C-alpha positions as semicolon CSV with decimal commas, in nm:
position;residue;x (nm);y (nm);z (nm)
1;M;1,587;10,347;-7,943
2;R;1,922;10,205;-7,836
3;P;1,931;9,866;-7,662
4;P;2,002;9,859;-7,288
5;S;2,362;9,833;-7,177
6;P;2,488;9,488;-7,074
7;S;2,389;9,401;-6,717
8;L;2,643;9,362;-6,437
9;P;2,609;8,979;-6,436
10;E;2,675;8,978;-6,812
11;K;2,985;9,193;-6,769
12;E;3,122;8,985;-6,482
13;F;3,055;8,657;-6,663
14;L;3,228;8,778;-6,980
15;Y;3,529;8,926;-6,799
16;N;3,575;8,616;-6,582
17;S;3,551;8,388;-6,885
18;L;3,807;8,592;-7,080
19;K;4,049;8,577;-6,785
20;E;4,039;8,200;-6,831
21;S;4,091;8,245;-7,209
22;L;3,736;8,124;-7,271
23;R;3,490;8,296;-7,505
24;L;3,114;8,260;-7,494
25;D;3,097;8,119;-7,847
26;G;3,366;7,857;-7,778
27;R;3,647;8,021;-7,972
28;S;4,001;8,065;-7,845
29;P;4,117;8,427;-7,792
30;L;4,294;8,453;-8,129
31;E;4,046;8,249;-8,332
32;M;3,829;8,431;-8,586
33;R;3,495;8,315;-8,716
34;E;3,514;8,127;-9,045
35;P;3,434;8,368;-9,332
36;T;3,153;8,259;-9,564
37;L;3,134;8,407;-9,915
38;T;2,821;8,385;-10,129
39;F;2,830;8,517;-10,485
40;G;2,525;8,663;-10,656
41;P;2,415;8,616;-11,017
42;E;2,598;8,933;-11,122
43;L;2,976;8,972;-11,120
44;G;3,079;9,197;-10,833
45;Y;2,786;9,095;-10,611
46;V;2,909;8,928;-10,289
47;E;2,764;8,856;-9,947
48;C;3,017;8,797;-9,669
49;S;2,941;8,650;-9,328
50;L;3,148;8,625;-9,011
51;G;2,926;8,413;-8,792
52;K;2,596;8,602;-8,783
53;T;2,755;8,930;-8,898
54;R;2,657;8,982;-9,264
55;V;2,754;9,245;-9,520
56;L;2,648;9,269;-9,884
57;A;2,888;9,430;-10,134
58;H;2,808;9,535;-10,489
59;V;3,035;9,690;-10,754
60;D;2,927;9,876;-11,067
61;A;3,106;10,087;-11,327
62;K;3,016;10,370;-11,559
63;M;3,207;10,592;-11,801
64;V;3,262;10,953;-11,691
65;K;3,490;11,246;-11,763
66;P;3,811;11,231;-11,558
67;Q;3,895;11,486;-11,294
68;P;4,080;11,780;-11,459
69;E;4,384;11,738;-11,232
70;R;4,401;11,361;-11,303
71;P;4,324;11,313;-11,675
72;F;4,482;10,965;-11,688
73;E;4,308;10,812;-11,386
74;G;3,966;10,664;-11,322
75;T;3,784;10,709;-10,993
76;I;3,686;10,477;-10,710
77;T;3,420;10,559;-10,451
78;V;3,311;10,361;-10,146
79;H;2,959;10,400;-10,007
80;S;2,835;10,224;-9,694
81;E;2,492;10,205;-9,541
82;I;2,414;10,079;-9,191
83;S;2,040;10,055;-9,144
84;P;1,839;9,964;-8,832
85;M;1,793;9,624;-8,997
86;A;2,152;9,539;-8,900
87;S;2,103;9,611;-8,531
88;S;1,887;9,819;-8,300
89;D;2,209;10,008;-8,219
90;Y;2,164;10,203;-8,543
91;E;1,900;10,463;-8,608
92;P;1,794;10,623;-8,936
93;G;1,909;10,978;-8,994
94;R;2,224;11,100;-8,822
95;P;2,503;10,838;-8,832
96;S;2,651;10,720;-8,504
97;D;3,018;10,760;-8,414
98;E;3,073;10,391;-8,490
99;E;2,922;10,429;-8,837
100;V;3,150;10,725;-8,913
101;T;3,455;10,533;-8,790
102;I;3,368;10,227;-9,001
103;T;3,306;10,437;-9,314
104;R;3,637;10,623;-9,280
105;M;3,830;10,304;-9,220
106;L;3,672;10,136;-9,523
107;D;3,774;10,432;-9,738
108;K;4,133;10,409;-9,614
109;V;4,159;10,032;-9,661
110;L;3,978;9,991;-9,993
111;R;4,042;10,320;-10,174
112;R;4,331;10,517;-10,029
113;S;4,560;10,213;-10,000
114;D;4,571;10,210;-10,384
115;A;4,446;9,852;-10,401
116;I;4,305;9,929;-10,748
117;D;4,524;10,063;-11,030
118;K;4,345;10,387;-11,120
119;E;4,546;10,442;-11,439
120;S;4,415;10,112;-11,578
121;L;4,067;10,267;-11,562
122;C;4,158;10,528;-11,825
123;I;3,979;10,477;-12,159
124;L;4,061;10,797;-12,348
125;A;4,299;11,036;-12,175
126;G;4,127;11,353;-12,062
127;Q;3,791;11,244;-12,203
128;R;3,667;10,909;-12,075
129;V;3,754;10,695;-11,771
130;W;3,580;10,428;-11,567
131;S;3,420;10,530;-11,240
132;I;3,404;10,230;-11,004
133;R;3,149;10,244;-10,723
134;L;3,157;9,999;-10,432
135;T;2,839;9,992;-10,223
136;L;2,824;9,809;-9,891
137;H;2,498;9,720;-9,718
138;F;2,521;9,605;-9,356
139;L;2,261;9,333;-9,310
140;A;2,330;9,205;-8,957
141;D;2,565;9,313;-8,677
142;A;2,679;9,034;-8,447
143;G;3,009;9,211;-8,383
144;N;3,306;9,327;-8,591
145;L;3,125;9,482;-8,885
146;L;3,447;9,647;-9,002
147;D;3,641;9,328;-9,082
148;C;3,337;9,170;-9,249
149;A;3,280;9,480;-9,463
150;C;3,646;9,505;-9,567
151;L;3,646;9,141;-9,673
152;A;3,318;9,178;-9,863
153;G;3,449;9,489;-10,037
154;I;3,781;9,352;-10,162
155;V;3,623;9,023;-10,272
156;A;3,355;9,213;-10,465
157;L;3,625;9,417;-10,641
158;K;3,818;9,101;-10,730
159;H;3,499;8,932;-10,851
160;F;3,382;9,225;-11,065
161;R;3,434;9,247;-11,441
162;R;3,386;9,567;-11,643
163;P;3,282;9,568;-12,009
164;D;3,561;9,554;-12,267
165;V;3,597;9,872;-12,472
166;E;3,759;9,964;-12,801
167;V;3,881;10,312;-12,893
168;I;3,875;10,413;-13,261
169;G;3,988;10,772;-13,298
170;D;3,776;10,967;-13,051
171;E;3,501;10,709;-13,054
172;V;3,461;10,462;-12,766
173;I;3,286;10,134;-12,843
174;V;3,156;9,934;-12,546
175;H;3,128;9,563;-12,618
176;E;2,856;9,348;-12,468
177;P;2,967;9,047;-12,257
178;T;2,833;8,820;-12,535
179;E;3,074;8,982;-12,782
180;R;3,389;9,005;-12,572
181;A;3,473;8,867;-12,230
182;P;3,446;9,133;-11,957
183;V;3,775;9,260;-11,813
184;P;3,880;9,225;-11,445
185;L;4,003;9,526;-11,250
186;A;4,380;9,568;-11,221
187;I;4,437;9,504;-10,850
188;H;4,776;9,587;-10,697
189;H;4,710;9,405;-10,371
190;S;4,425;9,270;-10,158
191;P;4,407;9,428;-9,810
192;Y;4,227;9,243;-9,531
193;C;4,133;9,391;-9,194
194;F;4,170;9,225;-8,853
195;T;4,030;9,378;-8,535
196;F;4,142;9,298;-8,180
197;A;3,945;9,392;-7,866
198;F;4,118;9,484;-7,540
199;F;3,959;9,486;-7,197
200;P;3,988;9,695;-6,878
201;D;4,188;9,428;-6,696
202;T;4,525;9,441;-6,871
203;T;4,601;9,082;-6,765
204;T;4,318;8,964;-6,994
205;R;4,442;8,862;-7,338
206;P;4,305;9,056;-7,637
207;V;4,060;8,872;-7,860
208;L;4,050;8,862;-8,238
209;D;3,725;8,922;-8,429
210;P;3,518;9,032;-8,125
211;S;3,153;8,941;-8,090
212;Q;2,899;9,217;-8,034
213;L;2,907;9,177;-7,655
214;E;3,289;9,160;-7,649
215;Q;3,306;9,472;-7,861
216;R;3,059;9,665;-7,644
217;L;3,241;9,571;-7,321
218;S;3,592;9,629;-7,459
219;A;3,814;9,913;-7,339
220;G;3,973;9,960;-7,679
221;L;3,999;9,824;-8,031
222;V;4,294;9,784;-8,265
223;S;4,231;9,729;-8,637
224;I;4,515;9,624;-8,866
225;A;4,475;9,616;-9,244
226;L;4,740;9,435;-9,446
227;N;4,779;9,205;-9,744
228;A;4,917;8,856;-9,800
229;Q;5,252;9,008;-9,902
230;K;5,295;9,132;-9,542
231;E;5,252;9,497;-9,641
232;L;5,086;9,705;-9,369
233;C;4,817;9,933;-9,512
234;V;4,632;10,086;-9,216
235;F;4,673;10,072;-8,838
236;Q;4,392;10,213;-8,626
237;K;4,367;10,223;-8,247
238;L;4,052;10,326;-8,065
239;G;4,024;10,359;-7,687
240;G;4,269;10,430;-7,410
241;V;4,434;10,092;-7,360
242;P;4,814;10,144;-7,359
243;L;5,019;9,930;-7,598
244;D;5,395;9,887;-7,603
245;V;5,603;9,821;-7,913
246;D;5,625;9,446;-7,851
247;G;5,249;9,428;-7,810
248;V;5,189;9,606;-8,140
249;L;5,440;9,386;-8,325
250;G;5,275;9,077;-8,177
251;L;4,936;9,184;-8,313
252;V;5,088;9,252;-8,656
253;E;5,245;8,904;-8,664
254;I;4,907;8,745;-8,587
255;A;4,739;8,956;-8,856
256;V;5,005;8,856;-9,111
257;A;4,934;8,487;-9,055
258;K;4,558;8,542;-9,071
259;A;4,587;8,748;-9,391
260;K;4,759;8,458;-9,565
261;E;4,484;8,216;-9,454
262;V;4,203;8,451;-9,561
263;N;4,369;8,521;-9,896
264;E;4,392;8,147;-9,970
265;L;4,024;8,107;-9,882
266;V;3,924;8,400;-10,104
267;E;4,123;8,276;-10,404
268;A;3,978;7,926;-10,367
269;R;3,620;8,055;-10,350
270;L;3,674;8,281;-10,652
271;R;3,812;7,989;-10,855
272;E;3,511;7,777;-10,759
273;D;3,276;8,052;-10,872
274;W;3,453;8,099;-11,208
275;L;3,434;7,726;-11,276
276;G;3,067;7,724;-11,185
277;R;2,993;8,011;-11,424
278;K;3,216;7,871;-11,700
279;V;3,341;8,225;-11,762
280;E;3,670;8,286;-11,937
281;V;3,909;8,421;-11,676
282;R;4,135;8,684;-11,826
């Protein structure tokens, strides 16, 4: 059972507040919620929070035969699960349009952008490669699940370590972590996603990292995925709000600055975790 739509007083109050560049949670229009990263006992196990929005990411790896057409490359798969536990908006069974959109965007940002070097996952050409599986569990939806999930996913991939292997002839020996330090994934770049919400009144400024109410009352969403090197990975626009070239470039400039800030936060948190574990960083 879906929750009731926002009431007219709620709509009017939100729209009037946004016209004054005020948001119900006290943020400025282009201010995002501070990301919180919590690492689990296993490498590649990360919980990310944006305010009350929470996503759990987990990475695992197994050896498989490579695809016949790509004998020198490993595989990467992204699986996401939005259960009714996250919000009453979601029902078990058939996925909603929003779930499908989020899943497709995650696949574009985390897999198809070639963030991970697939050739580095090759163990024995044509015979054995690593298959990396990223699983995302959506724990709570307080708005902007997409950005939270993208952040959780890339941090989990950066945090993960696969077992070290040794190839002798046609034999593959997998070493335990106690024998040899696990090996990090070869990551080309770290894409981060930033979503802006637009509203029916075009004089109202767009807001970054929309809350659940802002997202539900928006007339359109723009999601921009890029890395700290200012490389644009994915641009997605949903809704019928018209945007001119200057408007798009302005959003990209904001996302570039935010990507640098988020990347610095991620690297700092990863360093803290390594020091806490006393693990040899390779």
